[in-house]
N, C-alpha and C positions, 0 to 999 in steps of 0.2 A: 739517856743516859747518867751515869749515877756519877757524884761531884769525885774530884780530881787532886794532888797537890798542883801545888801553881807551876805552871807553863816554862821553861827556859824562856830568858827575854827574848826577845827579836830579834836584835842584832847578833845576839853567839848565835843564833840558829843557823842564821844563813848564814854566817863565818863560817860557821863547821860543817855545812854544806859544801862550800865553797873549797877550803883548805883542805877536808878529807877527801873528797871527790874530783881535785881540779881535772885528772884526765878522763875523768866518764862523763862522755855525753848522752851516755841513756838516759832518757828521762825514766826511765820505769826504775833506774836502783834509785837514782836523783830523790823520784820521789820518794820511796821507801822510808828512804835515810833521813827526808825532811820531815817526815809524818811521825817516824819511831819515836821518839822525845816527848811527842806528844798524848801520841795515841797507847805506847806498848801496855801502861799499867790502867788503861779504860776496859769499861764493859758496858758491851749492848745492856738493852734493858732485858733481854732471852737469857742474861747471864754468859754471852760468849765473848770474848777476848776481844777488844776492838781491832788492834796490831792482825792478829790472827782472822778473822774475818775480812778485813780488807785481804788479806794475802787470796784467801780464798776465792773471795770475788774477780781479783784478777787473775786465777786462775781460769774462773771460768769463762772471761771474757776471752784468754787465749784461745780455748777450745773452741768459740765458734768462731773464731776468727774475726776479734776483736784488736782493733789496733794500739800500739803501745800508747798512744794519749791516752786512749780510754782504758786499759791497765793503769797507769799511771795515776789518771782520776781516782782508782776506788781509792787509793790513802789520801789523795788531796782534800778529798768530802769530806774527811772525819777531822781535817787540823781546822776547817772554819769555823770551826763553836770556837775555836780555842786562840782566835787572834781578833784582835780590834777592829782591822781593816783586811780582812782575808783577801778582796778581790786587788787590792794594790800589793799586797805581801807575795800571794801565789804571781803574780805577773810579774814583780822584781824577779822572784827566785828562777820560774819557768815560762816568763811569758803570757801574753791574754790570751792565747788560745789555751792555756790551760787554766789559767785563773776563770773563764767566762766557763767554762765545762765544769768548773767544781763548785763555782757559784750557783750558777742554773741547775743542779741536782742536787743540793743544798736547797734552796728554793724549793725545788719538787716535793722533796719530800717534808718538806713541814708544811705544803698544802696541801697533798696528798695524806697525810698524816691526820690533818682538820677533816677532810673530806671524811675519810674510811669513818675516824672516830664519831659523824655522827649518828645518834639515837633514829632507830625506825621512825619514831617519833613526826623528827625532822625532815623528814622526806619530802618532798614536794609534788612526787606523783604517787597514784599509787602502785604502780605497776615498779616494782624491784629491777627487772631486766631494762627499764626505760633509764631510769637512776643512772644504774650500774653504766649503762652507756654512756651516758652524759660524763661520769668518771673517768669514761676509757678518753673521751673526745680531747679532754677536761688536761689528760696526763700527756697526749700530743699537740693540746697546742699550745699550752703554757711551758713547750719543752723547744727551744729556739734550734737547739742541735739534739738529733735523732740518736746520738749517742748517752746522752743524758737518759734518755729511756731503758737504752742498753744497759747503764750502769745502774739503775733500778731493778730493774728485771732480774740480772746476776747475785746482786743485794739478795733480792726475795727468794730466790732457790738459793743461797746459801746458808737464810737464818730458817732454812724447811729441812733445810740436810742437817743441818745440827740439831735440833729440834729434832729429830728422828734417831738422831746417831746417839744422843746423851739421856735421848727419852725424856728430855724436857715436856713437858707439858705447851701446850698452845691455846692461846683464844683462840675460842669461835669465832671471832670479829677476824684475827686476822688469817683465819683458815678460809673463811670464805670469802675474804678478799683476794685471797691470792688463786683462788676456784673462779672466781667471778669477774675479777678483774686483771689480775697481772698474766694470768696463763693466756685468756684471749687475745692480750697483747698481745704477749707472742706468736702467739698461734697467726695472728694478721700479718705480723710482719715476716712471716715465713723462718722463725726462730725456732725449731722444731724442736731440737734436744731439748732447750730451754720448756717450752707448752710443756711437752709430756711428760718432763718428771716435776715440773709445777703441780701437774695435774694429781699426779698421782701421790705424792706427798702428803697435797693438800687434802686430798681425799680421806687421805688415812687417818687425819686427825679430825675433820667432821663426820665419816662415817667408818669407826675406826671397827663394829662389828661385820659389819660389811666389807670391807678391805680384804678382812682378814678370811673370810667366808672364800671369796672370790679366789685370793691370793693361795687357800689351799687347796682350790678346784684345780687352778692351771698346776699347784705342785705335783701332783696326783699323774704319775704316769708320762713327766715331762720328758724325762731322757728318752724313754720309747716314743713320742710323739714328736719330738725334735729329731731326731733318727733318720725315722719316718719322712719326716718332709725334708731333710736334707739328700734322699735318695730319689726323693718324686723330684724334687727341683734339677739335678743333675739329669736324672734319666730325661726330664720335659725338654730340659736347657737343649740336650744330646740331639732329640728325639727330631725337633724341630729343627734345628740345622743340619741336618739328616734330606731333613724335606728339602732345604734349600729356604729355608727362613733362616735369617741370623737374627737371633733371640738369645737378651739378658733376662733371665728368670733371679726372682728374690725374693723369699720370705719377707712376710710383714708381719713385724712384732707388732702385738697388740698389748695395751697394756688397762692396768684394772681398771682405771676410770673409764674409760672407753669401752670396755666390756659392759662395765654396769650403764653408761648411758645408752649403749643400745638392744640393752635388757629390757631398761624401762621405756625403752623409744618405742619399741617392737612388740612389747608385752609377751617374751620370751624367755625362757629357763635356759639355764646355762649349758644346757644338753641338744638344745633346739638352735643356738649360735653356729655359722655358717663357717663365721671366719676369725675362728679359733685357731685354725688351719687354711694360710692364705698364700696368693703367690700372686706375683704383678710379675707378666711379661711384656717387656720392650722389645719394639719392633723397627725396620726402617719405615713403614709405609701402611699406611689406611689398608690398599689388599690383604698385604701382610697379616693386618690385624687379622681379618677372617677366613685367612687360609689358617692360623695357629688353631681360631676359635674351629673352625671343622676339626681338627685333627684330636682339639683336646676333646671334641664331642662323640671322635670313631676311640677313642679310649678308654672314654669314662660313661656312665653313667648319666645324662644330663638331668638336671630335675628344672623343667620348663617353667613353671610358675616363679623361678629366683631367678630369670634372665634378662637381661635390661640393655639394648641399645645404643647407648649415649652417643654413639658415634651418628648415625643415621638423625637421632634425635635429641639436640645436646642438653642437659639441663638448663634451666632459665639463666644460670649465672656463667654458662660458656663449658661446663665441662662435660668432656670427651674422655672414654670408655667404655671397653664392653665389660658387664659385670656378668658371671654366669658361677651357678653352683653345683659341683660334679661330685659321684659317688666313686669312690675305689669296690672296686669288687676283691672280696676277701672270700674262697672259699665257693666263687661264683653266686656269691650274696652282696649286692650294694652295702655297700656302711660307707663311714666316714668320710661325712661330706667336706667339702672342700672348695673354700670361694677362691674363683679367679678372676683376677683383673687385666685383662689384654690392651694393650696403647701404645702409640707411634711415640716416639722421644719426644716430641714435639709436646704432643698431648700431656706427658708425665710433666713437663717443664713447668707445664700452663699449670698444671695441677696441684703442684709443690710449693710454686713462686708466684703464680700468676693472680689477676684478681679471683678467677673461680678457686681459689682452693678450698679444703672443707669447712674453711669457719663461717661459712654460710649455714651450712645448715647440721655442723657440726655446736653451735654456739644457739642454735635456735630450742634447745631442749626438748622435751619428749615429740613436741607436735612438728621438731623440725624435717622430721624424716619425710613428711608428706612434700618436701619438696621450698626451698625458699630462693627466693633471685637474689645475687649478690650484684645490686645494680646501685645505681643513685651518684650523687655526688660527692660523699663520704668515701665512700666505696671506689671512684676513681681516685681520689686522695691518698686512700690507702695504698694504693697501688704506686703512685708515685713516692712516697715515704720507703715500700719496699726495693725497689731501685736506688734510693739515697740509701738504703742499707748494704746493699752490693755494693755500689763504691765506696763506698768506708771500708768495707774487707779489701777490696782492689788495690788503693791508695795504701793502706795499712800506714796508716801516721799523718797524713795529711789533711790540711784543716777541714771541716767540716766542710761539705756544698754548700754556696750561699740561698740555694734553692730552698734547704728546708726549712727555713725559718717562714715561707711566704706560703704554705699549700695550706696551712688553717686563717691565712688573713681575714677570712671573710666571718669569721664567728670569733668569739670569747666566749672563756667560762668562768665567772665568779662564783663565789661561796654566800651562802646567809650566815647569820652570826650564828645559825644551830651547824653549820657545814655543810648543808645541801647546796649542791651543784647545778647553777641557775644557768644555760646557753642565752645569747643575745649575742644577735649582731654587731658587726666590728662597728666602733664610736658607739654602742648603747650606751643610756645614762642613768641615774641613778631614778628618775622615774619608767624609763620601759623596764627596769631590774623587778620595780613595783607592780607593773601591770603586770608581768612574766608569773608573778609569786602569786597573785592575788588580783581582779579587777576592783575588787572594794577599796585595799592597797594602794593601788594607782591613785584610783579619785580620791585620796584624805591625805596624800602624799605631801609635805610640807618642808622636809628638810631630807641629809642624807650624812651619813658618815663614813668615810670611805677609811679602814683598815684603823679606825680610832678617828680619824680628824674630819672635821666639818666641810665640806663642798658644795658648791651651787652645783643644784639640778639639771646643769647641764652641761658638767663635767664627764667629757668622755672616759669611760672606765677601762681597766687592761686586766689582761687575765690574770687568774690567781689571787685577786683583791675580795676582802671582803667588806658585805654592805648590808649599813641598818638603817632602817627607814625609819625617821621621824612624820607621823600620820597626826594629822584632825579626829576628832571624835568622828566629826562630822563636815560635809559640807563633797564639794565638785572639785574637777581640774580646772585651771586655768586656762582659758583661750590664746594666752603667749604661748602653750603647748603645741598651739595645732600652727602653728608660724614657721616654718621649715627653718626661716632664717637667724631665728633665734636658739637653734638645736638641740630643746628637750627630749623631745622625741626623733627617734630613727626608726623604732620598729615598726612594721604597718602593721602588727596586728595590735601595740599598743595604740596606734593613732588611731587607730579605727574603734577603741573602746571609747578613749576619751570623746570623739565624736558620735561616739551611741549615746553618750551620758548629757551631751548639748542635745540633741536629737531628742531625746525623752524628754525633758524639762520642758522644750518646746513644747510637745505633745503634750504635755502634762497640763502645760495653759491651755490647750487649745481644750482637749477634755472637759476642764473645770466649766470655762465656758459654758461649751454646749451643754452639761451637766445643769448650769444658772439656767439657760434660757428654757429647760423641758421641764425640769420641777417649776417655776413660774407659771409654765401653760397648765400644768397639773392643776396648780395651786388654784387658776383663773377658773377652771373648768371642774373646782370639786372634785377632783381625784388624785387627791395627794394622798390616797392606801395604796394605791396601785402601786404593784412592784417594778423595779427599771427595767430588772431583768424577763419580764415576763414581756412588756412591753415593747423592749426591743424585738426580742424573738418572733410579737406577732406583728412586726413591720419588718421583716426580713433582715434581724442583724444576731450576731452569735452571743454579742456580749451588748450590756450597755452602756460599754464605754464607746463601742464602734459606734450607735447611734450618737452618743453627745461629740466625737471625734467629727462627724462630717456635719452634725450640728453646728458645732465651735468655727467649722470651716467657712458657713454660711454656704454649702454644699448640696444641704436635703432641707427643705421647706418645712418649717412647722404645722403650716395647715394640714398635710400628711397624719401627724398625730390626733389632730383637732377632728377629723373624718373619723379616724379610728375609736377615738373618745364618744363620738356622736353617733352610734349604729342606728339603725331603722326602728322602727316599732317591732316589737317581738311579736310571731304567730306563737298562740297560744294555744297550749295542748287540751282536748278537752277536760283534761286531770284540772288542768291551771285554769281554764276559764274566767275569766272576770267581768261583768258586763261593768266598762268604764262609764259613768254619768254624767250629763253634761253639765255644766257649772250655774250654779245659780244664781250666777251673774249674768247676765243677760250679752255684755260686753266684757265678759273674762274677769272684769276687773272693778270694783269699787270706783265710784266717780266719785264720790266725797269722802269725807273724814279724816280729812287732811287739811290745816290750815298752813297758808304761807305768814309768818308773823309779820305787820304790815302792809298787807297788803292783799286788799280784797276780791273774791271773785276770781281769783288766777287760775287759768286751766293747768290740772297737775294730772299725771301718772304715775303709775307704782312700776321701780323698774323690774326688766323679767331676768335680772343676771341675778338679782340676790333674794327678790320678790319679799317684802318687805310686810308686816304683817303688824296689829298692834299687839302690846305693845311695845314693839322694837324700836330701840331708840334710832332716828332719823336725820335723815340731810336730802336739803333738796339743790336742785342742778338744774340751771337755766338752759333748757335745750334751743337749736332755732328751730320754733317754727311750732315746734307741739308741747310748749308750755314748762311746766319745772318738772321736770322726773325725780321719783323719792325712791331714795335710797334708804337700805340700813347703813349705819354709821359706820360699822365694821368689814362693809363692802370694798374690796380690792379695786374695783373697776373705779368707784368712784373717789380712791384716793387716787390711783392714777391723774385721773379728771382735775382733781381739785390743785392736784401739786403742775399742775399744765396752764390751767384757767381756773385759777383762787378769787380772781373778779366774779365769778361766774355760780358762787355758790350762797345759797341761799336757807337763811334759818326756815325750817319748817316743824310740823307739830299735829299729832294727832285732835283736833277735835273733841271737845267735850261735850257729849248731847246733842252735838248735829250729826254723826253719823246715823246710817239708816243701822236699825236692829238689825235687819235680817241681813245685813249685809255680812261677805264672808272673804275671806283673800287665801289663794292660791299659793303655798308655799311647798317647798322641794324637801323629801326626806330621804338620806342614802342608807340605806342597807348593805350590810355583807353577809354573807352566811355561806356557811356548806351546803353546795349545791345537791338537794333529791326533789323527789318525784313530789308535788301537791306542796311546797315552799310555798310559793306565792299567791297562793290559795289559804294559805294560814295566815299568812301576814296579813293579807285582802281583808281577811272575817274581823280581827283586832280593830281596823278603821270603823269597819261599818256598826259592829258592836259600841264603838266611841262617838258611831253617828257625824263621821269624817267622809264629805263627797270624795271619791278617789278618781278624778278628771286625766289625769295620764298614768302609763308606766313606762319604763325603759329596765330591760335585764340583758345579761351579757357573764357568761360562764366560760373563765379562763381556770385552766386542769385541775375541776373541781369544785370552783368557790365560784359562787354566785355574786354580781356586783348588781343591785336594783336602786332604781332613782323614783319614786315615787311622789306623784304631782295631788295634792289632798288640800281639800279647800279648809280653812278654820275661821272662826270667829275671834279668834283667840290666841296670838299663837302662844303664851303662856301655859297654857291645857295642854297643847302640843308634847311638853317634854313629861306628861306622864303619860300619854299615848307612847311616847319612845320607847318608854320604859315596858311596857306590857307586849311591843314589838322586841326587844331583847330578849322579852323570855321564851318566846317560840323557838322550837327545837330546831339546833343547827345554827340560828343568827347570832353572827357573832361582836358586831356592833349596829349599833339606828342611830344618828342622828339628824339632825337639818342640815341641809346642806346653805 
């Protein structure tokens, strides 16, 4: 509202009301007199005078059967912004009932205004229909008194009426909100007069060109059409009565927005719409429905493809009626399609006021005409609200029914700082809210403000509050949140997300442990170049992490991996045939050539795990019964033995001039290459030309990559590096190294 002159002092206002109207018990007159000095010179954002707006709202409420208290509240609502303690002041002048009604409506106006002003980018859901539904639920849930919703609906209708009459532009947001929130809400509550007018007025502003086009089509031959329909209605009613069927026949008014929705929903042109001309026949019983149908089909030309028997086969929402489209005969030629609905009075009441009213398929948009069920807990609560509205009209001024505060007691609706609506279970906390907005925000939630005030994270939230979350840059939930006695989490969904985080952390630790064990094995086997995902696939796992998980849980033996890594000797093709020669050393390892420092004539043997050869740096390990085992200084097995039994390590060195000049030493060479025909032969030729005896070959091919291990005899390991350089130059070879 715009700024206004200072309002009269409160004591003076109450005194004037009491003195000038002492004999008037009429709350409506008293409320207007109370509000007039405060709002008579006020203007709303639309430019409408506030007092005139309140007068019009009261009149709308009167036409739909609203009580005197509701009409009086239309004035008191606009006084709240001018009173320091509105609840206390209004209660003193009019009673608690009026005070609650005025203050609750003012609060709802504030929350609804914030929600509707949220930018599209602030919405929490991708589907606008779902977000709109949340707003509708919030409107009902936040209103403890159903009359509050009635006041808001009437106020919005008057705003649109004023803008249409004064040709004042309406913002797209306000028009869209009227069409998507207020009209469907009126529809659900069965307030049909307000619903239809809200839709047509809002549509007039959202799509003015389409509105004018349809309005022009309706205006063409309107007088002729209405006269024809009235004649047809009277004739049909009289003829059915003559047939012994007591029938009430009514015309069905069509509204512009409804016409456009059906045209779009069924992809029809205006000329293809059958229910521009429509009648509804209400009869006492089900047999009368079929008697009336038979007579209608005998007098007109039925269109079989447009007939639906919703009595024999009701819609999913319980709706029942006979729908038929017939054509009048003009000069013997069928034309002028007419839609006729036939139902009992009970079916009519159910369709107009029960849970099965048109809202389910009318609000479903273009897809709704395929059939939508009106079922579920929320729909049942809507039915309760409709009954409360009927009681409100019947009581006409009595206090609102106490049950109206409880129908949505299991859910609350709160707002983000951007005014998007979030639905939570009753008693939900800031942590529940954070998880509802985003799982990651829930994990990192560390603090919360409710309406700008810092509160503990386990504080139960209330309808309409604005929640702001303080989050850490990284981290996870607290285990205290899973303790139900501490009250941090009420939502089962949020609790499941927090529990999933801890499960994921435990799994991460298990996978890391399994990865370490597998990589250690690969290093020991000299297979560090093996791709882990390929290894897992060959072992029957979908991914490497699946393998690591079972290894980390000690549910899978590493022996299985060792067997895979040590395949049987390959069967060579003729193209790759290679004659493996016997070792030049009869016992496959030289006996001499190694001196044990400080000890003479001690039995030594070269370790098979690392296969040392001069001039490798070597170390010795005293075995049980087999003398000293000679290892390369960088051997991983030796390092482990040194850690466990350091006292059995002994210094050794290659002998100078003592070893046999013809002695050779077996070493393993690992080659990785792109697999191809003749690869093994080409690599072997390099060793042959270098006069290196090949005594063993192992090959394995995985997805086009060949992994080869050659055992060759060398007199000097230093010369091997030059030969490996030559192997690397062979076509397709990616790496060649000593193991």
